[in-house]
Backbone as a chain_set.jsonl record, in Angstrom:
{"seq": "XXXXXXXXXXXXXXXXXXXXXXXXXXXXXXXXXXXXXXXXXXXXXXXXXXXXXXXXXXXXXXXXXXXXXXXXXXXXXXX", "coords": {"N": [[0.806, -1.194, 0.0], [2.146, 1.134, 0.224], [3.033, 2.785, -2.052], [0.658, 4.048, -2.718], [0.137, 5.9, -0.824], [1.55, 8.305, -0.96], [0.905, 10.939, -0.535], [0.62, 11.195, 2.143], [2.861, 11.908, 3.959], [3.132, 14.683, 3.414], [0.637, 15.59, 4.217], [0.751, 15.135, 6.962], [2.747, 16.93, 7.703], [1.611, 19.413, 7.08], [-0.674, 19.442, 8.655], [-2.112, 20.359, 11.874], [-0.935, 19.286, 15.146], [-2.904, 17.695, 16.504], [-4.57, 17.036, 14.341], [-2.797, 15.563, 12.773], [-2.322, 13.344, 14.407], [-4.895, 12.235, 14.528], [-5.247, 11.677, 11.791], [-3.262, 9.729, 11.358], [-4.179, 7.722, 13.091], [-6.735, 7.078, 12.048], [-6.085, 6.216, 9.477], [-4.464, 3.99, 10.029], [-6.172, 2.316, 11.507], [-8.599, 2.013, 10.009], [-8.044, 1.916, 7.178], [-5.577, 0.41, 6.448], [-5.712, -1.933, 7.977], [-8.332, -3.015, 8.088], [-9.501, -3.173, 5.504], [-8.272, -5.258, 3.817], [-9.017, -7.503, 5.385], [-11.811, -7.416, 5.381], [-12.331, -7.728, 2.662], [-11.342, -10.34, 2.247], [-13.091, -11.741, 3.875], [-15.555, -11.271, 2.649], [-15.212, -12.339, 0.119], [-14.261, -15.232, 0.104], [-13.627, -17.392, -1.612], [-12.32, -16.189, -3.735], [-10.147, -15.076, -2.383], [-8.757, -17.353, -1.693], [-7.794, -18.313, -4.055], [-5.027, -19.413, -5.958], [-3.674, -17.619, -7.745], [-4.483, -15.102, -6.857], [-3.477, -15.129, -4.27], [-0.742, -15.259, -4.86], [-0.424, -12.784, -6.14], [-0.97, -11.046, -3.994], [1.136, -11.685, -2.25], [3.304, -10.949, -3.877], [2.848, -8.155, -4.24], [3.055, -7.371, -1.577], [5.755, -7.972, -0.983], [7.019, -6.262, -2.803], [6.161, -3.801, -1.756], [7.408, -3.89, 0.782], [10.155, -3.953, 0.081], [10.36, -1.597, -1.464], [9.578, 0.345, 0.423], [11.676, 0.008, 2.27], [13.906, 0.763, 0.71], [13.264, 3.439, 0.167], [13.332, 4.427, 2.775], [16.038, 4.104, 3.296], [17.3, 6.0, 1.659], [16.235, 8.317, 2.522], [16.728, 11.53, 3.804], [18.166, 12.198, 6.964], [17.642, 14.051, 9.975], [19.91, 15.169, 12.179], [20.793, 16.206, 15.36]], "CA": [[0.0, 0.0, 0.0], [2.981, 2.322, 0.372], [3.039, 3.743, -3.164], [-0.619, 4.746, -2.825], [0.031, 6.861, 0.279], [2.631, 9.287, -1.07], [0.391, 12.219, -0.059], [0.504, 11.182, 3.597], [3.85, 12.728, 4.678], [2.798, 16.103, 3.26], [-0.541, 15.877, 5.037], [1.186, 15.192, 8.36], [3.52, 18.156, 7.899], [0.717, 20.563, 6.996], [-1.743, 19.385, 9.656], [-1.724, 20.599, 13.266], [-0.592, 18.043, 15.848], [-4.103, 16.877, 16.725], [-4.996, 16.524, 13.047], [-1.84, 14.544, 12.35], [-2.577, 12.151, 15.218], [-6.154, 11.653, 14.045], [-5.007, 11.144, 10.457], [-2.503, 8.483, 11.506], [-5.033, 6.722, 13.717], [-7.791, 6.661, 11.122], [-5.478, 5.445, 8.391], [-3.982, 2.702, 10.531], [-7.272, 1.464, 11.947], [-9.617, 1.724, 9.008], [-7.567, 1.597, 5.843], [-4.571, -0.635, 6.274], [-5.988, -3.169, 8.695], [-9.663, -3.583, 7.893], [-9.894, -3.397, 4.112], [-7.96, -6.626, 3.354], [-9.782, -8.495, 6.144], [-13.199, -7.398, 4.899], [-12.348, -8.323, 1.322], [-11.175, -11.789, 2.376], [-14.31, -12.292, 4.47], [-16.647, -11.197, 1.683], [-14.912, -13.151, -1.067], [-13.281, -16.244, 0.52], [-13.181, -18.22, -2.736], [-11.342, -15.401, -4.479], [-8.949, -14.927, -1.549], [-8.034, -18.632, -1.658], [-7.301, -18.655, -5.391], [-3.565, -19.296, -5.968], [-3.209, -16.428, -8.459], [-4.726, -13.957, -5.982], [-2.497, -15.222, -3.184], [0.559, -14.892, -5.42], [-0.432, -11.333, -6.351], [-0.878, -10.396, -2.679], [2.513, -11.864, -1.77], [4.194, -10.136, -4.713], [2.66, -6.744, -3.881], [3.588, -7.173, -0.228], [7.218, -7.935, -1.067], [7.391, -5.015, -3.473], [5.955, -2.73, -0.787], [8.449, -3.973, 1.805], [11.436, -3.546, -0.506], [10.267, -0.185, -1.849], [9.605, 1.12, 1.666], [13.029, -0.043, 2.812], [14.793, 1.586, -0.121], [12.93, 4.848, 0.409], [13.831, 4.768, 4.106], [17.501, 4.19, 3.259], [17.76, 7.22, 0.997], [15.582, 9.48, 3.147], [17.692, 12.288, 4.623], [17.823, 12.267, 8.396], [18.092, 15.272, 10.642], [20.588, 14.848, 13.441], [21.195, 17.418, 16.084]], "C": [[0.854, 1.265, 0.0], [2.923, 3.264, -0.821], [1.747, 4.547, -3.289], [-0.794, 5.816, -1.751], [1.14, 7.908, 0.221], [2.207, 10.67, -0.607], [0.469, 12.319, 1.455], [1.579, 11.991, 4.318], [3.566, 14.223, 4.571], [1.609, 16.488, 4.124], [-0.163, 15.971, 6.507], [1.955, 16.481, 8.637], [2.599, 19.371, 7.958], [-0.326, 20.602, 8.108], [-1.227, 19.807, 11.031], [-1.519, 19.257, 13.974], [-1.804, 17.139, 16.039], [-4.6, 16.275, 15.408], [-4.088, 15.42, 12.536], [-2.064, 13.236, 13.106], [-3.854, 11.464, 14.752], [-5.979, 11.017, 12.671], [-4.275, 9.807, 10.532], [-3.369, 7.378, 12.097], [-6.107, 6.196, 12.789], [-7.215, 5.811, 10.014], [-5.062, 4.063, 8.868], [-5.14, 1.776, 10.885], [-8.207, 1.074, 10.807], [-9.046, 1.23, 7.69], [-6.687, 0.374, 5.769], [-4.953, -1.962, 6.909], [-7.318, -3.811, 8.323], [-9.996, -3.918, 6.453], [-9.509, -4.796, 3.626], [-8.759, -7.695, 4.095], [-11.223, -8.558, 5.661], [-13.284, -8.03, 3.513], [-12.223, -9.841, 1.399], [-12.423, -12.434, 2.958], [-15.466, -12.295, 3.477], [-16.446, -12.125, 0.489], [-13.888, -14.249, -0.726], [-12.773, -17.112, -0.633], [-12.129, -17.492, -3.561], [-10.044, -15.293, -3.696], [-8.118, -16.205, -1.514], [-7.482, -19.048, -3.017], [-5.78, -18.445, -5.428], [-3.037, -18.045, -6.675], [-3.388, -15.177, -7.602], [-3.72, -13.964, -4.836], [-1.106, -14.826, -3.67], [0.652, -13.382, -5.652], [-0.291, -10.58, -5.031], [0.534, -10.51, -2.132], [3.473, -10.986, -2.566], [4.073, -8.653, -4.37], [3.201, -6.435, -2.492], [5.112, -7.08, -0.249], [7.708, -6.666, -1.759], [7.251, -3.837, -2.515], [7.016, -2.71, 0.302], [9.782, -3.475, 1.261], [11.443, -2.072, -0.87], [10.317, 0.711, -0.61], [10.982, 1.136, 2.302], [14.007, 0.811, 2.031], [14.527, 3.075, 0.078], [13.455, 5.289, 1.771], [15.359, 4.906, 4.106], [17.997, 5.486, 2.64], [17.139, 8.478, 1.583], [16.597, 10.23, 4.011], [17.224, 12.354, 6.077], [18.309, 13.599, 8.952], [18.659, 14.89, 12.001], [21.052, 16.122, 14.096], [22.549, 17.256, 16.713]], "O": [[0.329, 2.36, -0.205], [2.773, 4.469, -0.617], [1.742, 5.615, -3.901], [-1.776, 6.559, -1.772], [1.618, 8.352, 1.265], [3.064, 11.503, -0.311], [0.393, 13.419, 2.001], [1.232, 12.724, 5.244], [3.744, 14.954, 5.546], [1.574, 17.577, 4.696], [-0.706, 16.808, 7.229], [1.815, 17.059, 9.715], [2.788, 20.257, 8.792], [-0.81, 21.676, 8.465], [-0.045, 19.638, 11.328], [-1.894, 18.211, 13.445], [-1.732, 15.941, 15.764], [-5.01, 15.115, 15.378], [-4.555, 14.453, 11.935], [-2.004, 12.155, 12.521], [-3.883, 10.243, 14.599], [-6.507, 9.935, 12.417], [-4.64, 8.859, 9.837], [-3.303, 6.23, 11.658], [-6.362, 4.992, 12.75], [-7.796, 4.789, 9.648], [-5.289, 3.072, 8.174], [-5.092, 0.581, 10.594], [-8.562, -0.097, 10.673], [-9.515, 0.232, 7.144], [-7.024, -0.598, 5.093], [-4.549, -3.016, 6.417], [-7.411, -5.036, 8.253], [-10.723, -4.881, 6.209], [-10.363, -5.478, 3.06], [-9.143, -8.698, 3.493], [-11.793, -9.643, 5.546], [-14.214, -8.785, 3.23], [-12.929, -10.554, 0.687], [-12.778, -13.551, 2.581], [-16.272, -13.226, 3.469], [-17.412, -12.635, -0.078], [-12.76, -14.202, -1.217], [-11.613, -17.524, -0.631], [-11.165, -18.098, -4.028], [-8.96, -15.403, -4.269], [-6.902, -16.147, -1.325], [-6.768, -20.047, -3.108], [-5.294, -17.408, -4.977], [-2.042, -17.471, -6.234], [-2.537, -14.288, -7.619], [-3.175, -12.92, -4.476], [-0.375, -14.132, -2.963], [1.69, -12.774, -5.391], [0.43, -9.585, -4.96], [1.075, -9.537, -1.607], [4.356, -10.351, -1.99], [5.085, -7.968, -4.225], [3.744, -5.355, -2.261], [5.691, -6.206, 0.395], [8.7, -6.069, -1.342], [8.123, -2.97, -2.466], [7.476, -1.641, 0.704], [10.459, -2.671, 1.901], [12.423, -1.372, -0.614], [11.02, 1.722, -0.601], [11.414, 2.166, 2.82], [14.84, 1.504, 2.614], [15.461, 3.875, 0.149], [13.965, 6.401, 1.91], [15.908, 5.732, 4.835], [19.024, 6.015, 3.066], [17.485, 9.587, 1.178], [17.254, 9.625, 4.858], [16.041, 12.541, 6.362], [19.267, 14.188, 8.451], [17.956, 14.353, 12.856], [21.631, 17.0, 13.456], [23.043, 18.179, 17.361]]}, "num_chains": 1, "name": "protein.A"}
């Protein structure tokens, strides 16, 4: 899901602290955690199909690697 949330860092920077906390909480609770579970519950036959499982694994690995590479090149601020 990482490539689809490229707007999120800008939204956190622009939002006040309370808005940033709410944004992070809503995204974590509703979007990232519940959507795949609801889809699997509504369509169990589709979720068990080998091609769908392979696509989910492939997208997950791409997201992990892409997120790691972005984190490695992200400039850090050290005091």
